[in-house]
Every structure is written in C-alpha cells, then in structure tokens.
N, C-alpha and C positions, 0 to 999 in steps of 0.2 A: 519567640524567645523562651528559653527554658525558665519556668516559674522558680525553680530552686536557685538559679543564678542571682536572683534579686535578694536572696537571703544571704547577704554577705556581711555578717556581724561576727566575724572571728570565732570565738569559742562556742557561740550559740550554734553556728553552722556545724562545727565539729561535733557537738552534743546530738544534733539531729542525725548526723550521719552515723552515730554509734547507736542511739535508740530514738526512734521517730515518734516522739511524744510519750507522754506518761500520765498516769493517774496516781497520785500519791496522797490518798486520803482527800483532804479538802483542797489539795492543790492540783491543778491540772496544767500540763505543759502541751501546747498544741503540737500536732504532727505537721509534716510539710503540707499535707493535704488540706488541713484545717487552717492553716496561717492566713491565707488570703481572706476568708470569710469573717475573720475576727479583727481585721485592721481598722474597721470604721471608727472605733472609739479614739484612736490616736489623733484623728483629725481635730478633736476638741482640745488637745494638750498643745501648749505653746511650742512651736517647732514642727508640729505635725508629723507626718510620716517620713519627713527627712530627718527628724531627730529621734524618733521613737519606732519601736516595733512591739506589738503586743504578743508575748511569747506564751501567755497562759492566763490562768485566773486563780484567785484564792477566794474561796466562798463567793463566786461570781463577780469579784471585783478584779478588774484588769490587772495583770502583771506585765509591766512594761521594761524593755531593755533600751537604755539610752545608747543610740548608735555611735555617739562620739567617744564616750569613755567606757562603755560596757557595764556600767552600773545597773542595778536592778531596782525597780520602784513598784509600789503598790498605789494604784489610783483609787481613791475614795470617790466614787461616782456621785454620791449624795452632796459632797462638799467641794467636788473638783480640787481635791487636794493630793498632791504626790507625796508619798512617804518612802524615803530611801530604806531599802531592806539590806542591800549588800553592795560593795564596791566593785564586785565582779561576779560572774556566773559561777565560778568554782566555790566562792564563799556562800553564795546563796544555796547551792546544792548541798554543800557539806553541813551549814548551820541551820538552814530553814527547811529543807526537805529531809535530810538525814541526821538532823541534830536537834538540839534543844530549842532552837529558834522556832521550830514548828509549834510549839506550845504557846508562844507569844503571838502567833498568827491565828491560831484556831481556838475560839472560845469552846469551853467544855471539852478540851482535848483529852481529858482523863477517860472519856467514853468513846473516843474517836479510834476506829480500827487501825488506822496507820500509826498512830501515836502508840497504841498498845503493842503493835509489831515492833516499832523502833525500841520500846522499852524492853520487850522480851528479847531483842537481839543485843541489848546492852549499849545502844547508841545514846540513849537519853536517860 
C-alpha cells in the first residue's frame, strides 16, 4: 500500500503536496518521508493514531493534527497536556508560522532568525 495514501487528513495532505515539509525557525513540519517515524508519540494521547497525526514539532514538542476536525494542538510532553493552537491548518500557518502567533510559541523570539525574517518582511 502507498504510505502516502494513509495521510488522508484534508488540508494537511494538500499542504504536503505543495511543499513536502518545512523548517520555519523553531517550527518543523514533517515531510512525507519523515511522517511514519514520528507517529510513536500519538499513541500516548487519548484516541491514539485514529484520532491524531503528528505533523511536526515546536521546540521538540509534538505538533498534532486532530483527524476529526482538523484542529492543531501542541503536546507538552512533560505534563501530557494538549494546547489548542488553531482551529484549522490555514489558521495555524497564517498566524503561528507566518504571523504574530510565532512569538507566543517561541521564547526569546526577538533573537530567532525566522522571527527576524517575518519582521523584515512586515508580517509581524
């Protein structure tokens, strides 16, 4: 079976078809090839792999997409706590990767190369 066929989560699949993973400062979005090796952490979250897919990380903390409603969460692995970041992938990309939400996710963002780029481009 084609491993990409199992990544059927709407907008996320479309994003991977456009750009296959990304590194945006402290935020990494997994590529198709990297997805399978990063799914072990969703087993510890209620609902497991049927409910969640790990799509990346923020400062080494898992970035999860809820398969049912497309919302994006950050998993604090120290506390096993889920924090809602965005109700959908578009909002996450617009606000947290390419907007002012990045500063809320990244401590010391004033010295972060990605944040400085966003500032230089007038996005934050």
